[in-house]
Backbone as CSV, one residue per row, in Angstrom:
resi,resn,N_x,N_y,N_z,CA_x,CA_y,CA_z,C_x,C_y,C_z
1,MET,86.176,48.656,203.338,86.137,49.740,202.350,87.038,49.403,201.195
2,ARG,88.274,48.996,201.456,89.195,48.620,200.399,88.658,47.444,199.589
3,ALA,88.003,46.509,200.227,87.440,45.348,199.521,86.362,45.774,198.576
4,SER,85.533,46.776,198.956,84.463,47.246,198.069,85.022,47.930,196.857
5,LEU,86.048,48.755,197.034,86.651,49.475,195.898,87.292,48.495,194.941
6,ARG,87.970,47.481,195.412,88.635,46.500,194.524,87.611,45.743,193.725
7,ALA,86.466,45.378,194.329,85.418,44.657,193.602,84.848,45.510,192.517
8,PHE,84.686,46.860,192.828,84.137,47.782,191.838,85.097,47.937,190.666
9,TRP,86.384,47.965,190.955,87.407,48.166,189.891,87.466,46.946,188.985
10,LEU,87.424,45.767,189.488,87.466,44.540,188.695,86.242,44.407,187.834
11,THR,85.077,44.786,188.408,83.835,44.697,187.631,83.881,45.620,186.462
12,GLY,84.389,46.815,186.646,84.482,47.793,185.531,85.422,47.306,184.448
13,LEU,86.512,46.662,184.835,87.487,46.176,183.849,86.891,45.105,182.985
14,VAL,86.072,44.230,183.568,85.421,43.167,182.796,84.447,43.736,181.813
15,VAL,83.660,44.724,182.263,82.658,45.340,181.385,83.319,46.022,180.230
16,THR,84.396,46.698,180.515,85.109,47.432,179.453,85.670,46.471,178.433
17,SER,86.237,45.361,178.900,86.801,44.362,177.974,85.743,43.779,177.106
18,PHE,84.568,43.517,177.652,83.473,42.950,176.863,83.022,43.920,175.816
19,SER,82.983,45.197,176.170,82.558,46.223,175.195,83.509,46.291,174.043
20,LEU,84.771,46.219,174.299,85.767,46.302,173.223,85.651,45.127,172.301
21,VAL,85.387,43.946,172.859,85.217,42.764,172.017,84.012,42.903,171.143
22,SER,82.916,43.447,171.675,81.691,43.621,170.902,81.904,44.589,169.777
23,ILE,82.614,45.667,170.020,82.851,46.684,168.965,83.688,46.094,167.852
24,THR,84.702,45.295,168.214,85.571,44.672,167.184,84.787,43.712,166.353
25,GLY,83.882,42.987,166.921,83.045,42.050,166.175,82.202,42.775,165.185
26,CYS,81.658,43.889,165.409,80.856,44.655,164.453,81.699,45.096,163.294
27,GLY,82.909,45.485,163.579,83.799,45.911,162.489,84.029,44.787,161.511
28,ASP,84.222,43.551,161.973,84.450,42.404,161.085,83.257,42.169,160.211
29,ASP,81.990,42.353,160.749,80.801,42.112,159.931,80.737,43.093,158.795
30,ASP,81.056,44.361,159.063,80.991,45.361,157.994,82.001,45.056,156.917
31,ASP,83.210,44.628,157.292,84.247,44.357,156.294,83.858,43.161,155.446
32,ASP,83.187,42.159,156.046,82.788,40.982,155.271,81.824,41.375,154.194
33,ASP,80.873,42.337,154.524,79.873,42.728,153.528,80.502,43.485,152.382
34,ASP,81.497,44.343,152.672,82.015,45.243,151.624,83.198,44.642,150.865
35,THR,84.144,44.054,151.523,85.400,43.685,150.834,85.791,42.241,151.051
36,GLY,85.028,41.479,151.670,85.402,40.086,151.923,86.249,39.945,153.155
37,GLY,86.686,41.004,153.695,87.389,41.018,154.970,88.592,40.118,154.988
38,ASN,88.939,39.788,156.203,90.117,38.948,156.394,89.745,37.580,156.926
39,ALA,88.540,37.134,156.579,88.103,35.861,157.145,89.035,34.757,156.710
40,GLY,89.321,33.902,157.611,90.139,32.730,157.293,91.548,33.081,156.887
41,ALA,91.949,34.278,157.187,93.298,34.674,156.740,94.299,34.309,157.794
42,GLY,94.672,33.052,157.822,95.680,32.639,158.779,97.050,33.124,158.340
43,ARG,97.978,33.003,159.194,99.322,33.419,158.828,99.855,32.537,157.711
44,GLY,100.503,33.177,156.770,101.090,32.394,155.651,102.176,31.465,156.172
45,GLY,102.116,30.251,155.728,103.125,29.310,156.196,104.485,29.568,155.561
46,SER,105.478,29.183,156.231,106.827,29.312,155.658,106.983,28.330,154.515
47,GLY,107.674,28.769,153.444,107.910,27.868,152.290,108.709,26.648,152.714
48,GLY,108.347,25.542,152.152,109.076,24.333,152.504,110.500,24.345,151.951
49,THR,111.301,23.509,152.509,112.694,23.405,152.033,112.719,22.903,150.597
50,ALA,113.505,23.583,149.739,113.552,23.178,148.326,113.957,21.720,148.212
51,ALA,113.304,21.033,147.257,113.596,19.608,147.114,114.972,19.407,146.501
52,ARG,115.675,18.433,147.002,116.989,18.129,146.431,116.806,17.204,145.240
53,GLY,117.514,17.501,144.151,117.422,16.637,142.964,118.002,15.271,143.252
54,GLY,117.502,14.282,142.562,118.037,12.943,142.748,119.436,12.816,142.184
55,THR,120.133,11.816,142.635,121.497,11.585,142.139,121.459,11.202,140.672
56,SER,122.260,11.905,139.844,122.217,11.612,138.411,122.788,10.229,138.147
57,GLY,122.285,9.553,137.086,122.744,8.214,136.770,124.117,8.231,136.099
58,GLY,124.861,7.184,136.249,126.173,7.070,135.603,126.018,6.914,134.100
59,GLY,126.782,7.654,133.342,126.728,7.545,131.890,127.257,6.198,131.442
60,GLY,126.859,5.738,130.245,127.348,4.474,129.719,128.786,4.588,129.251
61,THR,129.404,3.466,129.021,130.782,3.451,128.543,130.870,4.067,127.162
62,ALA,131.879,4.935,126.928,132.039,5.590,125.642,132.204,4.545,124.555
63,ALA,131.821,4.891,123.333,131.887,4.066,122.144,130.723,3.084,122.121
64,ARG,130.513,2.301,123.193,129.327,1.445,123.266,128.226,2.211,123.966
65,GLY,126.993,2.048,123.518,125.896,2.739,124.176,125.642,2.061,125.493
66,GLY,126.261,2.503,126.561,126.135,1.843,127.863,124.724,1.934,128.420
67,THR,124.486,1.245,129.553,123.168,1.285,130.184,122.871,2.689,130.674
68,ALA,121.713,3.188,130.303,121.369,4.558,130.700,121.317,4.657,132.216
69,GLY,121.642,5.824,132.762,121.615,6.004,134.211,120.202,5.944,134.779
70,ARG,120.081,5.488,136.000,118.769,5.457,136.648,118.368,6.859,137.015
71,GLY,117.064,7.159,136.813,116.576,8.475,137.216,116.639,8.606,138.728
72,GLY,117.040,9.758,139.252,117.119,9.932,140.707,115.745,9.980,141.347
73,THR,115.662,9.689,142.665,114.390,9.756,143.386,113.934,11.200,143.490
74,ALA,112.691,11.448,143.112,112.197,12.827,143.153,112.255,13.370,144.569
75,GLY,112.490,14.659,144.703,112.551,15.266,146.037,111.176,15.327,146.729
76,ARG,111.176,15.381,147.995,109.906,15.479,148.737,109.352,16.871,148.586
77,GLY,108.022,16.963,148.385,107.398,18.274,148.280,107.505,19.024,149.594
78,GLY,107.702,20.325,149.562,107.789,21.111,150.800,106.429,21.205,151.490
79,THR,106.423,21.465,152.792,105.171,21.604,153.550,104.448,22.870,153.135
80,ALA,103.165,22.756,152.768,102.415,23.929,152.332,102.243,24.897,153.498
81,GLY,102.058,26.207,153.207,101.807,27.190,154.260,100.412,27.029,154.856
82,ASP,100.161,27.731,155.957,98.874,27.657,156.646,97.859,28.596,156.013
83,ALA,97.776,28.607,154.686,96.907,29.585,154.029,95.519,29.019,153.788
84,GLY,95.044,28.093,154.556,93.694,27.568,154.381,92.647,28.532,154.912
85,ALA,91.385,28.213,154.640,90.308,29.067,155.152,90.266,28.983,156.673
86,ASP,90.008,30.132,157.260,89.898,30.271,158.705,91.178,29.833,159.407
87,THR,91.431,28.530,159.409,92.568,28.076,160.195,93.719,27.639,159.310
88,GLY,93.497,27.552,157.978,94.604,27.192,157.076,95.230,25.866,157.440
89,GLY,94.582,24.771,157.067,95.120,23.473,157.421,96.446,23.190,156.710
90,THR,97.220,22.310,157.284,98.526,21.965,156.692,98.320,21.054,155.495
91,ALA,98.937,21.435,154.369,98.787,20.612,153.159,99.460,19.272,153.373
92,GLY,98.963,18.272,152.660,99.550,16.947,152.799,100.990,16.924,152.282
93,VAL,101.784,16.226,152.991,103.196,16.146,152.622,103.370,14.932,151.729
94,GLY,103.388,15.140,150.389,103.483,13.991,149.495,104.914,13.757,149.018
95,ASP,105.337,12.504,149.042,106.645,12.190,148.468,106.577,12.292,146.954
96,GLY,107.617,12.832,146.358,107.687,12.819,144.898,107.793,11.386,144.408
97,GLY,107.275,11.158,143.207,107.360,9.807,142.658,108.796,9.401,142.390
98,VAL,109.056,8.122,142.451,110.402,7.631,142.177,110.677,7.753,140.691
99,GLY,111.823,8.331,140.313,112.158,8.508,138.895,112.240,7.169,138.181
100,ALA,111.745,7.182,136.966,111.774,5.945,136.187,113.205,5.597,135.800
101,ASP,113.492,4.283,135.719,114.823,3.860,135.277,115.037,4.266,133.828
102,GLY,116.245,4.731,133.536,116.558,5.060,132.149,116.590,3.789,131.304
103,GLY,116.226,3.923,130.017,116.274,2.771,129.127,117.697,2.306,128.898
104,VAL,117.872,1.051,128.564,119.200,0.517,128.291,119.675,1.033,126.949
105,GLY,120.826,1.663,126.895,121.342,2.228,125.644,121.713,1.122,124.665
106,ALA,121.441,1.379,123.401,121.803,0.397,122.383,123.309,0.375,122.197
107,ASP,123.851,-0.824,121.900,125.290,-0.907,121.632,125.627,-0.128,120.381
108,GLY,126.764,0.565,120.398,127.213,1.283,119.198,127.520,0.297,118.090
109,GLY,127.297,0.714,116.838,127.583,-0.150,115.700,129.080,-0.386,115.543
110,VAL,129.427,-1.510,114.961,130.838,-1.821,114.724,131.359,-0.955,113.591
111,GLY,132.531,-0.320,113.737,133.102,0.535,112.703,133.421,-0.267,111.451
112,GLY,133.239,0.380,110.285,133.520,-0.289,109.021,135.014,-0.531,108.835
113,VAL,135.334,-1.535,108.055,136.731,-1.852,107.769,137.275,-0.851,106.765
114,GLY,138.404,-0.231,107.052,138.990,0.756,106.150,139.360,0.133,104.820
115,ALA,139.181,0.919,103.757,139.507,0.418,102.432,141.015,0.245,102.284
116,ASP,141.406,-0.786,101.549,142.824,-0.978,101.296,143.345,0.133,100.412
117,GLY,144.549,0.581,100.695,145.169,1.598,99.844,145.479,1.018,98.482
118,GLY,145.359,1.838,97.453,145.649,1.384,96.104,147.131,1.086,95.932
119,VAL,147.433,0.246,94.986,148.821,-0.080,94.698,149.469,1.084,93.986
120,GLY,150.597,1.532,94.484,151.288,2.673,93.886,151.770,2.367,92.491
121,GLY,151.773,3.366,91.670,152.270,3.210,90.304,153.776,3.027,90.301
122,GLU,154.291,2.637,89.173,155.714,2.372,89.066,156.457,3.656,88.748
123,GLY,156.366,4.593,89.665,157.080,5.843,89.464,158.489,5.740,90.010
124,GLU,159.109,6.884,90.150,160.464,6.905,90.676,160.457,6.330,92.082
125,GLY,161.350,5.407,92.335,161.385,4.758,93.636,160.487,3.527,93.690
126,GLY,159.675,3.264,92.642,158.808,2.106,92.612,159.470,0.963,91.850
127,ALA,158.606,0.020,91.358,159.130,-1.146,90.658,159.870,-0.755,89.397
128,GLY,159.392,0.302,88.700,160.050,0.745,87.474,161.487,1.175,87.728
129,ALA,161.699,1.918,88.816,163.035,2.382,89.160,163.949,1.215,89.511
130,LEU,163.415,0.224,90.233,164.225,-0.946,90.578,164.623,-1.721,89.331
131,ALA,163.682,-1.856,88.384,163.979,-2.564,87.140,165.066,-1.833,86.358
132,CYS,164.982,-0.490,86.318,165.989,0.285,85.605,167.352,0.164,86.285
133,ALA,167.365,0.134,87.618,168.628,0.011,88.342,169.310,-1.317,88.021
134,ASP,168.534,-2.407,88.021,169.100,-3.719,87.685,169.556,-3.758,86.232
135,TYR,168.728,-3.212,85.368,169.049,-3.184,83.939,170.359,-2.449,83.678
136,CYS,170.487,-1.249,84.269,171.674,-0.439,84.007,172.937,-1.053,84.603
137,ALA,172.800,-1.732,85.741,173.965,-2.405,86.316,174.486,-3.477,85.362
138,ASP,173.559,-4.182,84.711,173.970,-5.239,83.785,174.475,-4.688,82.451
139,VAL,173.729,-3.769,81.864,174.090,-3.320,80.519,175.378,-2.505,80.506
140,THR,175.649,-1.746,81.560,176.897,-0.978,81.602,178.081,-1.848,82.031
141,GLY,177.776,-2.952,82.725,178.858,-3.841,83.154,179.231,-4.873,82.099
142,ALA,178.215,-5.403,81.419,178.461,-6.488,80.472,178.770,-6.003,79.055
143,CYS,178.242,-4.818,78.698,178.377,-4.338,77.311,179.460,-3.263,77.232
144,THR,180.621,-3.647,76.819,181.760,-2.734,76.740,182.451,-2.891,75.386
145,GLY,183.476,-2.049,75.163,184.245,-2.152,73.905,183.364,-1.947,72.697
146,PRO,183.430,-2.861,71.725,182.627,-2.716,70.504,181.121,-2.894,70.741
147,ASP,180.733,-3.345,71.946,179.319,-3.538,72.291,178.802,-2.446,73.242
148,LEU,179.551,-1.375,73.359,179.195,-0.293,74.292,177.845,0.323,73.916
149,GLN,176.952,0.443,74.897,175.607,0.983,74.663,175.414,2.368,75.285
150,TYR,176.185,2.698,76.292,176.119,3.989,76.964,177.561,4.467,77.189
151,PRO,177.746,5.723,77.565,179.121,6.225,77.748,179.926,5.345,78.701
152,SER,181.215,5.322,78.517,182.085,4.518,79.383,182.699,5.355,80.488
153,ASN,182.258,6.618,80.610,182.809,7.500,81.640,181.869,7.563,82.850
154,ALA,182.041,8.601,83.673,181.237,8.740,84.892,179.754,8.952,84.592
155,MET,179.409,9.359,83.387,178.007,9.581,83.020,177.255,8.280,82.797
156,SER,177.974,7.186,82.624,177.400,5.948,82.116,176.114,5.509,82.809
157,THR,176.176,5.266,84.130,175.006,4.740,84.841,173.862,5.737,84.867
158,GLU,174.162,7.020,85.140,173.098,8.020,85.208,172.440,8.216,83.848
159,GLN,173.226,8.211,82.808,172.655,8.360,81.467,171.768,7.174,81.120
160,CYS,172.190,5.973,81.518,171.377,4.782,81.300,170.065,4.858,82.070
161,LEU,170.129,5.285,83.349,168.919,5.351,84.172,167.895,6.320,83.591
162,ARG,168.350,7.487,83.152,167.416,8.472,82.613,166.864,8.046,81.264
163,THR,167.684,7.364,80.475,167.184,6.832,79.204,166.154,5.744,79.461
164,CYS,166.428,4.907,80.451,165.512,3.811,80.804,164.130,4.330,81.173
165,ASP,164.070,5.510,81.790,162.779,6.083,82.188,161.864,6.345,80.998
166,ALA,162.419,6.425,79.801,161.612,6.711,78.610,160.983,5.454,78.016
167,PHE,161.426,4.286,78.440,160.919,3.044,77.857,159.669,2.564,78.588
168,PRO,158.759,1.916,77.881,157.536,1.396,78.515,157.863,0.381,79.606
169,THR,156.992,0.342,80.619,157.190,-0.607,81.727,156.230,-1.793,81.632
170,ASP,155.631,-1.985,80.457,154.743,-3.136,80.280,155.580,-4.371,79.936
171,ASP,154.902,-5.400,79.460,155.603,-6.641,79.124,155.851,-6.777,77.625
172,GLY,155.686,-5.681,76.900,155.879,-5.731,75.455,157.345,-5.835,75.071
173,ALA,157.558,-5.922,73.739,158.929,-6.055,73.238,159.730,-4.787,73.511
174,ASN,159.142,-3.623,73.230,159.836,-2.346,73.407,159.686,-1.876,74.854
175,SER,160.332,-2.587,75.770,160.103,-2.311,77.191,161.386,-2.420,77.991
176,VAL,161.308,-1.946,79.244,162.426,-2.096,80.168,162.672,-3.572,80.443
177,ALA,161.597,-4.335,80.621,161.726,-5.750,80.968,162.480,-6.530,79.894
178,CYS,162.152,-6.256,78.621,162.838,-6.962,77.537,164.326,-6.624,77.541
179,ARG,164.636,-5.350,77.673,166.042,-4.925,77.662,166.792,-5.468,78.882
180,ALA,166.119,-5.490,80.039,166.762,-6.012,81.244,167.082,-7.498,81.104
181,GLY,166.162,-8.226,80.497,166.405,-9.655,80.301,167.595,-9.909,79.388
182,GLU,167.698,-9.117,78.319,168.819,-9.269,77.390,170.136,-8.842,78.049
183,ALA,170.087,-7.787,78.868,171.306,-7.315,79.544,171.824,-8.348,80.526
184,ALA,170.938,-9.058,81.200,171.357,-10.084,82.149,172.066,-11.233,81.433
185,LEU,171.615,-11.519,80.213,172.236,-12.590,79.442,173.534,-12.147,78.767
186,ALA,173.710,-10.842,78.642,174.871,-10.308,77.910,176.195,-10.582,78.615
187,TRP,176.169,-10.887,79.905,177.414,-11.217,80.601,178.086,-12.435,79.940
188,ASP,177.274,-13.347,79.496,177.819,-14.547,78.847,177.693,-14.492,77.331
189,GLU,176.791,-13.652,76.853,176.565,-13.555,75.401,176.587,-12.085,74.979
190,PRO,177.735,-11.510,74.713,177.844,-10.086,74.363,176.986,-9.683,73.165
191,ALA,176.628,-10.625,72.303,175.801,-10.288,71.151,174.414,-9.794,71.573
192,ARG,174.046,-10.072,72.776,172.743,-9.620,73.295,172.741,-8.115,73.570
193,CYS,173.880,-7.497,73.594,173.960,-6.075,73.922,173.183,-5.202,72.940
194,ASP,173.117,-5.573,71.672,172.390,-4.767,70.681,170.892,-4.691,71.014
195,ALA,170.345,-5.781,71.537,168.939,-5.775,71.947,168.772,-5.089,73.297
196,ALA,169.788,-5.202,74.169,169.697,-4.624,75.511,169.855,-3.112,75.509
197,GLY,170.489,-2.545,74.498,170.774,-1.119,74.467,169.576,-0.268,74.101
198,PRO,169.760,1.052,73.976,168.657,1.957,73.686,167.987,1.676,72.334
199,ALA,168.736,1.094,71.390,168.150,0.803,70.075,167.209,-0.396,70.128
200,GLY,167.381,-1.273,71.118,166.503,-2.434,71.260,166.444,-3.290,70.003
201,LEU,167.572,-3.452,69.350,167.590,-4.182,68.079,167.130,-5.630,68.249
202,GLY,166.524,-6.149,67.203,166.079,-7.528,67.231,164.839,-7.715,68.089
203,SER,165.004,-8.397,69.227,163.854,-8.847,70.024,163.183,-7.764,70.862
204,CYS,163.793,-6.587,71.011,163.234,-5.575,71.920,162.664,-4.359,71.198
205,GLY,162.052,-4.545,70.077,161.256,-3.495,69.454,161.836,-2.834,68.234
206,GLY,163.131,-2.715,68.155,163.739,-2.090,66.986,164.173,-0.661,67.233
207,ALA,165.045,-0.166,66.334,165.719,1.112,66.515,164.773,2.308,66.538
208,CYS,163.791,2.355,65.620,162.920,3.538,65.554,162.031,3.681,66.781
209,LEU,161.533,2.557,67.324,160.714,2.640,68.541,161.559,3.146,69.712
210,GLY,162.765,2.609,69.865,163.628,3.053,70.955,163.995,4.520,70.811
211,TYR,164.350,4.927,69.589,164.720,6.317,69.323,163.568,7.270,69.636
212,CYS,162.382,6.930,69.170,161.235,7.830,69.375,160.767,7.870,70.822
213,ASN,160.932,6.774,71.562,160.631,6.819,73.001,161.473,7.900,73.677
214,ILE,162.748,7.922,73.366,163.658,8.880,74.021,163.365,10.303,73.548
215,MET,163.170,10.479,72.252,162.929,11.808,71.708,161.636,12.423,72.248
216,MET,160.584,11.659,72.338,159.306,12.189,72.827,159.363,12.518,74.321
217,GLU,160.255,11.874,75.045,160.389,12.127,76.483,161.229,13.371,76.775
218,TYR,162.251,13.594,75.980,163.221,14.632,76.344,163.432,15.747,75.314
219,CYS,163.022,15.570,74.102,163.317,16.562,73.056,162.046,17.070,72.365
220,PRO,162.070,18.306,71.871,160.869,18.901,71.265,160.822,18.817,69.735
221,GLN,161.677,18.016,69.153,161.763,18.007,67.684,160.518,17.473,66.985
222,PHE,159.758,16.614,67.659,158.584,16.003,67.027,157.337,16.252,67.875
223,ALA,156.242,16.561,67.174,154.994,16.846,67.885,154.297,15.573,68.350
224,THR,154.434,14.487,67.592,153.756,13.239,67.942,154.700,12.059,67.717
225,GLN,154.365,10.955,68.302,155.119,9.718,68.119,155.067,9.290,66.662
226,ALA,153.898,9.436,66.058,153.765,9.026,64.655,154.680,9.844,63.753
227,GLN,154.783,11.133,64.018,155.661,12.001,63.232,157.123,11.578,63.398
228,CYS,157.507,11.244,64.607,158.868,10.796,64.872,159.163,9.491,64.139
229,LEU,158.232,8.547,64.195,158.447,7.257,63.548,158.582,7.418,62.029
230,ALA,157.774,8.308,61.449,157.850,8.533,60.001,159.207,9.122,59.624
231,SER,159.704,10.058,60.442,160.999,10.663,60.174,162.119,9.639,60.334
232,CYS,162.015,8.789,61.346,163.045,7.791,61.613,163.179,6.790,60.461
233,GLU,162.066,6.413,59.897,162.115,5.432,58.817,162.849,5.966,57.586
234,ASN,162.890,7.281,57.458,163.584,7.904,56.326,164.995,8.364,56.680
235,ALA,165.410,8.107,57.935,166.763,8.505,58.349,167.801,7.603,57.683
236,PRO,169.004,8.160,57.463,170.073,7.339,56.869,170.410,6.133,57.744
237,ALA,170.579,5.001,57.119,170.953,3.759,57.817,169.944,3.407,58.904
238,ALA,168.666,3.595,58.575,167.624,3.301,59.562,167.537,1.812,59.862
239,GLY,167.977,0.988,58.939,167.890,-0.455,59.159,169.134,-1.027,59.814
240,LEU,169.688,-0.345,60.779,170.919,-0.836,61.400,170.705,-2.161,62.121
241,THR,171.727,-2.965,62.115,171.677,-4.273,62.786,172.661,-4.353,63.945
242,ASN,173.416,-3.289,64.144,174.374,-3.248,65.243,174.382,-1.828,65.790
243,PHE,174.451,-1.709,67.115,174.494,-0.386,67.723,175.730,-0.274,68.600
244,GLN,176.453,0.839,68.452,177.602,1.109,69.299,177.599,2.588,69.639
245,TYR,177.654,2.882,70.927,177.657,4.280,71.362,178.952,4.969,70.925
246,GLY,178.824,6.249,70.505,180.013,7.048,70.199,180.393,7.077,68.739
247,VAL,179.621,6.444,67.888,179.917,6.459,66.454,179.124,7.587,65.824
248,ASN,179.821,8.578,65.266,179.148,9.718,64.661,178.944,9.494,63.158
249,GLY,178.202,10.430,62.601,177.948,10.361,61.161,176.461,10.535,60.908
250,ASN,176.127,10.644,59.626,174.735,10.862,59.237,173.985,9.539,59.285
251,THR,173.765,9.062,60.499,173.124,7.756,60.691,172.146,7.810,61.854
252,LEU,171.234,6.869,61.840,170.310,6.745,62.967,171.064,6.356,64.231
253,GLN,172.113,5.593,64.073,172.920,5.186,65.231,173.444,6.411,65.980
254,CYS,173.942,7.410,65.234,174.425,8.642,65.851,173.289,9.376,66.548
255,ARG,172.142,9.421,65.933,171.007,10.155,66.509,170.522,9.514,67.803
256,ILE,170.521,8.183,67.852,170.104,7.505,69.087,171.083,7.811,70.213
257,ALA,172.370,7.798,69.920,173.377,8.072,70.952,173.207,9.480,71.518
258,HIS,172.950,10.468,70.638,172.802,11.838,71.124,171.448,12.055,71.820
259,ALA,170.479,11.234,71.492,169.212,11.300,72.241,169.449,10.878,73.688
260,THR,170.308,9.865,73.891,170.621,9.467,75.276,171.449,10.541,75.969
261,ASN,172.296,11.264,75.209,173.037,12.383,75.801,172.069,13.462,76.291
262,ALA,171.042,13.750,75.485,170.049,14.763,75.859,169.322,14.361,77.134
263,ALA,169.069,13.050,77.308,168.378,12.556,78.507,169.203,12.812,79.765
264,PHE,170.524,12.787,79.632,171.392,12.944,80.802,171.294,14.331,81.418
265,TYR,171.157,15.367,80.612,171.173,16.740,81.128,169.775,17.163,81.575
266,ASP,169.727,17.834,82.716,168.453,18.230,83.322,168.334,19.758,83.335
267,PRO,167.393,20.325,82.577,167.222,21.782,82.532,166.888,22.400,83.882
268,ALA,166.359,21.608,84.805,166.008,22.143,86.123,167.243,22.408,86.980
269,VAL,168.371,21.826,86.620,169.585,21.969,87.412,170.243,23.320,87.171
270,SER,170.361,23.698,85.906,171.033,24.955,85.589,170.750,25.353,84.142
271,VAL,171.043,26.594,83.832,170.907,27.072,82.454,171.885,26.334,81.553
272,GLU,173.052,26.047,82.082,174.057,25.323,81.299,173.540,23.959,80.867
273,GLU,172.938,23.223,81.822,172.408,21.903,81.452,171.243,22.022,80.483
274,ALA,170.440,23.064,80.646,169.343,23.284,79.699,169.887,23.492,78.293
275,ASN,170.963,24.240,78.184,171.572,24.484,76.866,172.191,23.209,76.286
276,LEU,172.801,22.406,77.155,173.391,21.157,76.687,172.329,20.177,76.198
277,ARG,171.204,20.133,76.901,170.126,19.256,76.418,169.648,19.733,75.045
278,ALA,169.435,21.021,74.896,168.960,21.551,73.620,169.950,21.236,72.500
279,THR,171.228,21.311,72.802,172.256,21.020,71.795,172.194,19.562,71.356
280,HIS,172.114,18.664,72.329,172.088,17.235,71.988,170.766,16.827,71.338
281,CYS,169.681,17.494,71.690,168.415,17.219,70.994,168.548,17.604,69.511
282,GLY,169.247,18.706,69.263,169.492,19.107,67.869,170.303,18.072,67.118
283,HIS,171.332,17.547,67.786,172.134,16.494,67.152,171.272,15.256,66.878
284,ALA,170.436,14.905,67.861,169.578,13.728,67.697,168.572,13.926,66.570
285,GLY,168.287,15.194,66.268,167.357,15.478,65.170,168.024,15.560,63.815
286,GLY,169.346,15.377,63.770,170.056,15.379,62.482,170.977,16.551,62.269
287,LEU,171.417,17.215,63.343,172.355,18.335,63.222,173.738,17.937,63.758
288,GLY,174.702,18.825,63.596,176.035,18.609,64.138,176.696,17.342,63.644
289,PRO,177.188,16.534,64.587,177.909,15.315,64.178,177.011,14.284,63.513
290,CYS,175.693,14.451,63.608,174.772,13.496,62.994,174.169,14.027,61.697
291,ALA,174.694,15.144,61.212,174.171,15.766,60.002,174.830,15.162,58.757
292,PRO,174.181,15.301,57.618,174.824,14.843,56.378,176.122,15.616,56.158
293,PRO,177.085,15.013,55.553,178.344,15.733,55.292,178.078,16.911,54.370
294,PRO,178.849,17.965,54.512,178.638,19.120,53.653,178.875,18.786,52.178
295,VAL,178.118,19.461,51.353,178.260,19.237,49.925,179.522,19.987,49.466
296,VAL,180.405,19.275,48.817,181.647,19.879,48.343,181.458,20.237,46.872
297,LEU,181.503,21.522,46.596,181.332,21.963,45.217,182.639,21.748,44.443
298,PRO,182.498,21.372,43.190,183.698,21.190,42.405,184.446,22.503,42.177
């Protein structure tokens, strides 16, 4: 009896299972007709592992265009998901292509040669200043007494240096070079002092050129060099043949000496020095000790 019941129960279970399978199959047919159903809808595959980038190439040496770095090996493509029809076959696992070698970098161009700096002018501290220093050492040392060209006191060297700055630095007669050459010889030949001094008598240009060089540099009495030269030619005793510092009177010799006095004082130092320069410029222009004697009425 128990054996019969068990056989009946197993048979019913099989029939029921078959019926359920048949009903499910009909449902799939209807879905295919209306919406395309889920045919071939396998489980989506898991995304493959992200590809690792290749090792970057070493940069070239700075300044020179070094060899470009090699391109890294491309990463392997990830395994495709199982999204094929029906069973979703596994996509082929393709290796990425090997990165192409980088091109060889061109060598950097050679830098241009820097231009030479220009030769500095003969300003203060340059060749002109050195020439004046040598000149003044000689002319103040060798020319003394009746051949004195600059003051014999503490002003002597500084007054000479500032006066020297007014003379041309070329190779002409009215120049620092001419006066320096005469001053060097004056140690043995004191007669050279007249040419070595500010008047530049004889071989170094003459009194009016020396006078006007100083006046145009330091004093406002004349608008142009030509105006100064014209005035100098009409000055008393313009044709002097001997120059001695410190001799006053209505003479060109006096005016040249006071022009060198004006050169010594610097208006930038103080109001007092500015006033002293203005005073000596006036004397150099024919005032004060360099003026004509007063007219004495009978």
